[in-house]
C-alpha positions in Angstrom: -74.6 47.0 -108.5 -76.5 43.9 -107.8 -75.3 40.9 -105.5 -75.1 37.6 -108.0 -75.7 35.4 -105.3 -73.9 32.6 -104.2 -74.7 30.2 -107.1 -73.6 32.5 -110.0 -69.9 32.7 -111.2 -69.2 29.6 -110.4 -67.1 28.8 -114.1 -65.6 25.6 -113.3 -70.0 24.3 -112.7 -70.1 26.0 -116.0 -67.1 23.6 -117.4 -68.3 20.8 -115.2 -72.0 20.2 -116.4 -71.1 21.3 -119.9 -68.6 18.7 -120.2 -70.4 15.7 -118.4 -73.6 16.4 -120.7 -71.9 16.8 -124.4 -69.6 13.2 -123.5 -72.7 12.0 -122.0 -74.6 12.8 -125.5 -71.6 11.7 -127.7 -71.5 8.1 -126.3 -74.8 7.8 -127.4 -74.8 9.4 -130.9 -71.3 9.2 -132.0 -71.0 11.6 -134.9 -69.4 10.1 -138.0 -70.2 12.7 -141.0 -70.6 16.2 -141.2 -73.7 16.7 -140.8 -73.7 14.9 -137.6 -70.8 17.0 -136.3 -72.3 19.9 -137.2 -76.3 19.2 -135.1 -73.7 17.8 -132.6 -72.1 20.9 -132.6 -75.2 23.0 -132.4 -76.7 20.7 -129.7 -73.1 21.4 -127.5 -73.9 25.2 -127.9 -77.2 25.4 -126.9 -75.6 23.4 -123.6 -73.5 25.5 -122.9 -75.2 28.5 -123.1 -77.5 26.7 -120.8 -75.0 25.9 -118.0 -72.9 29.2 -118.9 -76.3 31.5 -117.4 -77.0 28.1 -114.7 -73.8 28.8 -113.1 -72.1 31.5 -114.6 -73.2 34.8 -115.1 -77.4 35.2 -115.0 -77.3 37.1 -118.3 -81.7 37.1 -118.5 -82.4 38.0 -115.3 -80.1 40.9 -115.6 -82.1 41.5 -118.5 -85.3 41.2 -117.0 -84.8 41.8 -113.5 -86.4 45.4 -113.8 -90.1 43.8 -114.9 -89.7 40.6 -113.0 -88.8 42.6 -109.7 -92.4 44.7 -110.3 -94.2 41.8 -111.4 -92.8 39.7 -108.1 -92.0 41.7 -105.7 -91.9 39.2 -103.1 -89.0 37.2 -104.8 -85.3 37.5 -105.0 -84.4 37.8 -108.6 -80.7 37.2 -107.6 -80.8 34.2 -105.6 -79.8 30.7 -107.5 -83.3 29.2 -106.9 -84.7 32.1 -108.9 -83.2 31.2 -112.4 -85.8 28.4 -112.3 -87.9 31.1 -114.0 -91.5 29.1 -114.6 -92.1 27.7 -111.1 -90.9 31.2 -109.7 -93.7 32.9 -112.0 -96.3 30.7 -111.6 -96.3 30.8 -107.8 -94.1 27.9 -106.7 -93.1 28.2 -103.2 -91.5 25.0 -102.3 -87.6 23.8 -103.0 -87.9 24.8 -107.2 -86.1 21.5 -108.0 -89.2 19.7 -106.9 -91.7 21.8 -108.6 -93.7 20.8 -111.6 -91.9 22.1 -114.2 -88.4 20.9 -113.3 -89.9 17.8 -112.5 -90.9 17.6 -116.3 -88.3 19.1 -117.7 -86.3 15.6 -116.3 -88.9 13.3 -118.4 -88.1 15.3 -121.4 -84.2 15.2 -121.1 -83.9 11.3 -119.8 -86.5 10.6 -122.7 -84.8 12.6 -125.6 -81.6 10.8 -123.8 -83.1 7.0 -124.0 -84.3 8.4 -127.7 -80.7 9.3 -128.7 -79.3 6.5 -127.4 -82.0 3.5 -129.1 -81.5 5.1 -132.5 -78.1 4.8 -132.4 -78.2 1.4 -132.1 -80.6 0.2 -134.6 -78.6 2.9 -136.8 -75.2 1.5 -136.0 -76.3 -2.1 -136.8 -77.8 -1.2 -140.0 -74.8 0.8 -141.2 -73.0 -2.0 -140.6 -75.3 -4.5 -142.4 -75.4 -1.7 -145.2 -79.1 -2.0 -144.7 -81.9 0.8 -144.5 -82.9 1.1 -140.4 -86.5 0.7 -140.5 -86.7 -1.2 -136.6 -87.3 0.1 -132.9 -87.8 3.8 -132.8 -87.1 4.2 -136.8 -90.5 1.6 -137.5 -92.2 4.8 -135.7 -90.4 7.9 -137.0 -87.5 8.3 -139.3 -85.3 10.5 -137.7 -85.8 9.9 -133.9 -82.0 11.0 -132.9 -83.0 14.7 -133.8 -86.0 14.5 -132.2 -83.7 13.3 -129.0 -82.2 16.6 -129.2 -85.1 18.5 -129.7 -86.5 16.8 -126.4 -83.6 17.5 -124.6 -83.2 21.3 -125.4 -87.0 21.2 -124.6 -86.7 19.8 -121.8 -84.0 22.2 -120.2 -86.0 24.9 -121.4 -89.0 23.8 -118.4 -86.0 23.6 -116.6 -83.9 26.8 -116.5 -85.1 29.0 -119.5 -82.9 31.8 -120.5 -83.4 34.1 -123.5 -80.5 32.9 -125.7 -81.5 29.6 -125.2 -85.2 30.4 -126.2 -83.7 32.1 -129.4 -81.1 29.0 -130.3 -84.1 26.5 -129.7 -86.5 27.2 -133.2 -83.0 27.9 -135.1 -81.8 24.3 -134.0 -85.1 23.2 -134.4 -84.8 24.1 -138.1 -81.7 23.3 -138.6 -81.9 19.6 -137.3 -85.3 19.4 -140.5 -82.7 20.7 -142.7 -80.3 18.3 -142.2 -83.3 15.6 -142.1 -84.1 16.5 -145.5 -80.3 16.4 -146.5 -80.3 12.5 -145.1 -83.2 11.9 -147.3 -81.8 12.8 -150.2 -78.8 10.8 -149.8 -80.8 7.4 -148.4 -83.0 8.0 -151.8 -79.8 7.8 -153.5 -78.6 5.2 -151.8 -81.7 2.6 -151.3 -84.2 4.4 -153.6 -87.9 2.7 -154.3 -86.7 0.6 -150.6 -86.7 4.5 -148.9 -89.3 5.8 -150.7 -91.8 2.8 -149.6 -90.9 3.2 -146.1 -91.0 7.5 -146.0 -94.9 6.4 -147.4 -95.5 4.9 -144.6 -93.1 6.1 -141.5 -93.8 9.7 -140.5 -90.4 12.2 -140.2 -90.9 13.6 -136.9 -94.1 13.2 -135.1 -94.6 9.3 -134.4 -97.5 7.7 -134.5 -97.5 7.3 -131.0 -98.6 3.2 -131.0 -96.3 1.2 -130.2 -93.5 3.8 -129.3 -93.4 3.3 -125.8 -92.8 -0.3 -126.2 -90.1 0.3 -128.8 -88.1 2.6 -126.5 -88.7 0.1 -123.4 -87.3 -2.8 -125.7 -83.9 -0.7 -126.4 
């Protein structure tokens, strides 16, 4: 039986970190419809699964411990910092919190939350006026909030990959695509040719990058 190390079994940290990020995302996303709640609940489940392994029980490390120990015998895989798998596997010897993958994860996580927040402001104003949201990030992509959720999840995968979150990620991305298609049908029913014209010029998920950085900085 392996010692889990000082960084595991901290269920209070699981609850606190999950609550902080879920509340933070909620303050930006503000779900209203059943589809909103479905997408937000799935995102919340991803975060809970992530922090459960980060601070609670390192299921991925236990599952892969034999292979990891044989390939990288110099690493103490049950030390908490070793949960930064990408830094460990690629031989980052310094503090993994300052490793390239960890720092890159902050860019994706921060960018994702900025996108969610910026998109919500535009969408809320459009809903109040009962018009189609076509400004800000919506001028560059039709579903910026879903893109924001995907960026945040991808960022956490870079920071602390686990088997469960790696399995959940493509499932959640597919779910967001399906939800987006449903929303587009509703938008066509409400706005008709106006939305069809908008959809012909603005991509759904992959933005044309010219001007996207300016839109986020102006949010």
